[in-house]
MIRO-443882 format. One record per residue: x, y, z of N, C-alpha, C in turn. Coordinates in steps of 0.001 Angstrom, whole numbers, plus 524288, in hexadecimal, padded with zeros to 5 digits. Each point is the difference from the previous one (the first is absolute). Layout:
XYZXYZXYZ;...
END
This chain:
98EEAB90C08C0DC800C97FF347FA317FE007F9747FD9E;7FD667FF897FEA07FE247FB3A7FD7D800A47FF437F9EF;804287FCA57FE0E801037FE467FBCF7FE2F7F9C77FECF;7FC50800BA7FB087FEEF7FA227FF187FF567FC0380596;7FBA380038802AE7FE787FE198034F8046E8004F805A2;805F9800FC7FDD5801F27FFD8806528019C805FC80163;800A67FEFC803AE80337805AE80383804C5800977FE7A;801FC805AD8001F804D47FFF57FF08801DF8066180303;804117FFDB801D28037F8044C80293802FE800FC7FCCA;800448062A7FD5A8046F800167FC2380538800AF8025D;801D37FEDF8023A805C0800FE8040B7FF377F915800C2;7FDA67FE1D802938009A7F9F48028A7FE127FBF97FA8C;7FC5E8021A7FD877FF0E7FA467FCD27FB867FE9C80264;7FE227FB697FD247FB317FBDA8024D8010B8012D8063D;7FC8A7FF5E800C27FD5780111807117FF3B7FA0B801E4;7FEAE7FBB47FC967FFFB7FA028027E802897FF247FD4F;805107FCD780358804797FDC87FE6A7FF897FA987FEE6;8035F7FC7B7FD227FE137FCFF7FDFA8009C7FAA78052B;802177FFB8803C97FE1D7FE3C802C07FC4B8000580320;7FC1780490800517FA827FF7D802C17FCCC7FD977FB7C;800DF7FFA17FA697FBB07FDC67FC6B8011F7F96180034;805527FE7E801B17FFD37F9E580035800D97FE7A805DC;7FE3A802C1803AE7FFA67FDC2805F3805FF8003580192;80363801B87FEDC8058E7FEC180134802447FBBE7FD71;7FD477FD677FC798022E7FA7E7FDD18040F801447F94E;802AB7FCE1800C78031D802FA7FA1F8003D7F90D7FCAB;7FDC47FD75802527FF257FA097FC287FABB7FF187FFBD;7FE477FF267FB937FAE27FDB67FCF77FD997FBC08047F;7FD667FFAF802FC7FC647FAF8802A78037E7FD4B801C0;7FCB37FC0F803E1803467FBF38036E8024A7FC297FD68;7FD8E7FF6E7FA8F802EC7FD6F7FCA2804918003E7FE52;802AB8057B8004A804F6800D77FD6A7FEED8013F7FADE;7FC58802347FC087FF5E7FE867FAB68031F804CA7FDB3;801AD7FE6B7FBA5804C18035C7FE087FCEE802F97FA59;7FFA2804967FF3F7FD3D8018E7FA25803EF801227FE57;802B67FE8E7FAAD802A2802CD7FC167FD27805727FE5F;802448035C7FF0A7FF69804917FD387FC637FE597FB29;8016A7FC287FD757FBA87FE8C7FA527FC107FCAC8021E;7FEE17FD3F803797FC0B7FD47801207FBDD8032A7FF62;7FBF47FDF07FD3A7FB327FFC87FE337FB5A8001680529;7FC35804A1800E37FE94800AC803937FA44800117FCE8;7FBDB7FD5F802A77F9EA800487FC947FCF3800448057F;7FB1B801F97FF297FBBB7FEFF805067FDB37FB0D7FF22;8004F7FC1A804437FCBC7FA467FFA67FA2A800748003C;7FD64800137FAC27FAC080115800AE7FCAB7FC0A8041B;802FF7FB04802AE7FC377FE5A803808004980140804AB;805DD804A880088800EF8016F807B07FE12805707FF6C;7FD6F801C67FCCA7FD08805F08003D7FAF580037801E8;800FD801E98050E7FA6A7FFBE803588013580638800A1;7FBDD802C87FEC6800538049D8039C800A5802768060E;7FC477FC52801777FF7E80080806E1806737FFAF80118;803667FB707FDCA805C37FE8C803348016F805BD7FB14;800558013D7FD708030D804F47FC7D7FF5B803FB803A0;7FA27801FA802AD8009D803E0802348029C8011680563;801DE7FA85801E08023480090804DA805AA800EC7FEB0;802F17FF5D7FB7180506801947FE5880220804C280056;8047D801FD7FFCF802F58051E8012F7FE0A8028F7FB17;800E4804707FF9C80055802917FAAE803C77FEB07FD4F;805557FF21800DD803847FCC17FCA17FEF17FBCA7FDB5;7FC387FC6C8023C7FF887FB6E7FE9A7FB2D800947FC2E;7FC8F803328002F7FB12800D67FCB080315803DF7FA62;803F88028C801D58019C8024E7FC3B8025B7FB7D7FA17;8031B7FE1480306803C67FA357FD5D7FB997FD187FD36;7FABF7FF7D801BE7FD247FB1F7FD5D7FC39803907FBA6;7FFD5804A0801437FDA1804127FCBE8026A800057FAC0;8058280079800F28051E7FED87FB677FED57FBF47FC2A;7FF2F7FB1A80495800117FB057FD127FB0B7FEDC7FCF9;7FC74801CB802A17F9C87FF887FEC97FEDE7FFE97F9A9;802B1804F07FBFC7FF107FF057FB28804C07FC937FD31;803CE7FFEA8022E8021A7FEEF7FC538063C7FBCB802BB;8007B7FB687FE78805C67FD778033E80497803FE80020;802577FFDB803FF803598042B80019806D07FC428023A;80366802ED800128046A7FDA78030580154803A080406;803517FDC68033D80102802E3806A080284805AB7FD60;803827FF597FBEB802B7805C0800E47FAE68035D7FD42;7FCCF7FF267FD9C7FBEA8036A7FD9F7FCE980262803FB;7FF9E7FB35803117FC5A8022D804FA802A58034A802FF;8037A8002D801A08040E8030B8032D8001E806307FACB;800437FF4B7FDCD800D28051D7FCCF7F9938023B80084;7FBA77FD907FE597FC16802887FF997FF318020B80610;8000F7FD0F803957FC5F8010C804BC804178029F803FE;804848009E7FC4B804328048080200801E07FD868066E;801747FB707FF7C801A27FE9F8040B804D27FDA38004A;803327FE32803E7804337FE5B7FF3A7FF927F9787FE71;802B47FDE47FE137FFA87F9D27FDC7800A37FCC180526;802AE801298042D7FFA07FCDB803C77FA04800BE80365;7FE658034B7FF6B7FC18800CE802A37FAAD7FCD37FD4D;8006E801737F9EB7FBB37FCD17FCED801347FC0C8018F;804647FC768005E801BF7F9EC800397FDE87FEEF805C2;7FF7E80334802BC7FC977FC77805767FA4C801C37FF67;7FE5C803317FEB77FA55801467FF9C7FEAA7FC1D7FB0C;8028B7FED97FC2C7FDDB7FB397FBC4800447FB588029B;804367FEAC8056F7FE287FB06803417FC42800AA80317;7FE8A804F2802B07FAAA7FF67800FB7FB007FCB67FD73;80066802827FB177FAE8800607FCF4801307F8DF7FDA0;8041C7FF5F7FEEC8013B7F9597FE097FE857FD2980439;801447FFEB804F77FC787FCFF804837FC1B800F1800C2;7FCA3804207FEC97FA1F8005F801827FE2C7FF007FA39;8024F7FD1B7FCC57FD9C7FD7F7FA857FD23805687FBDE;800AF804EE800B18002E804597FCC1800D1800457FC05;8075F7FE5A7FE1F802D17FDC37FCB4801B67FB807FEB8;801A9800A97FAD8802127FC6C7FEAE8056F800567FC45;804267FE288018E805E2801917FF0A800667FBA17F9EF;8020A801C17FCFE8043E7FBBC7FB9580431802BF7FF93;802CA7FCAA80147806867FEFC801998028C800F97FA1B;80405802707FF6E803197FE9A7FAE6802067FAE17FF8F;8000D7FF227FC41803207FA917FF5380662801287FF75;8020B7FB6780284806968016C8019F8019E7FE567FA23;804CC804447FF1B802AF7FF627FC1F801A37FADD7FF25;801417FBBC803ED800C77FBA57FDEE7FBB57FBB07FEEE;7FB9C802967FFAD7FBAA7FD237FD567FE90801377FA72;802E68057D7FE0D7FF03801047FB848015C7FCF37FB96;7FF2D7FF1C7FBDB8019E7FC597FA4A805848025D7FF10;801BA7FC5D7FF8780703800E87FE5B7FE5A8036C7FAED;803D18043C7FFC0801138033A7FCE88006D7FD7B7F8ED;8043F7FB1B801CD8019D7FD157FA957FAED7FF207FE1C;7FBB77FDAF802B57FC517FD2C7FE6C7FA2D8037B7FC94;80177805A0803C57FCDD803217FD4980061802787FB95;8067A7FF7E7FDF780267801DA7FAE87FDCF7FBAB7FC3E;800877FA6D801497FE197FC5F7FCF47FAFC801527FDF0;7FC35800798037A7FABE800847FE9C7FF8F803FE7FD5A;801648065F8006180048803687FBBA801A67FE8A7FB1B;806A57FDE87FFA1800FC7FCA67FA2E7FC287FDFF7FDC4;7FBB37FBCD802B17FBB97FB8B7FE1D7FC788046A7FD47;7FD54802A2804277FD38804407FE5F80236802DB7FA9A;804CF802B07FF937FFF58019A7FB5B800F37FCB97FC29;801267FAFB800B37FFF87FCDA7FC8A7FABF7FE887FBB8;7FCD480214803C27F9F57FDCE7FD677FF228033E7FCF8;
END
């Protein structure tokens, strides 16, 4: 039985196990890139090459298709592709290494403006 392009067995679930999609890898890329759940992924227009994309696996192409219309977070990609987050991270590592996607990492909390400064700005705006 086929649902949404994937093969399922009523009792066993998906017939293609996550380790088969990633070639047994659990970490993305040789550089050990880490993808936060809220990291934003977009297709890199300079890295899109139809010939190179045709060599990618179906899961890689599915992720590229999801990112093509709009930038999405890693969590959104996992949900929309119906894949475990760990698998999506490994596949995104492949796409990043090949230059197909670019990733915007979230701003660390330590680099965000201090709450006191934001309150002073709000108070200043209210005074106008």
